[in-house]
C-alpha positions, 0 to 999 in steps of 0.5 A: 500500499505505501509503495502504491501510495509513493507511485501515485505521488511521483506520478502526479506530483508538480515539484520535488516537494509536493505532496498535498496538491489538488492533484496528488489528492485527487490521485490518492482518493481515486485509488481509495475509491477503487479499493472500497469498490473492489472490497464491495464486490466481495462483501456486498452487505458492508454498509459501514464502508459505504459512508467512507466511499461517499465521502471520498466520492464527494472530496474528490469531486469537489476538488475536481470542481476547484481545479476545473475553475482555477486550473482548468489545463491541469484538470483535463490532464488529471482527467486523462492520466486517471481516465475518469472521463472520456 
């Protein structure tokens, strides 16, 4: 998990010290959403994790909206890198 997190940060960071930009946060939330989605395929009745999934999806949506309004070029790049929309 830690290696995967490091790889996501390295692929999306803006400069060498970047660990908290919107792009990195969107990438980490996307990984969390994918992991929870796989978890729900195995555990259909896990209602407690549903709240965590909804919170992660809404947080990612807010960050994407922020990026779209403030830096549209970066918004387009993050969508293609993470394959969120076509």
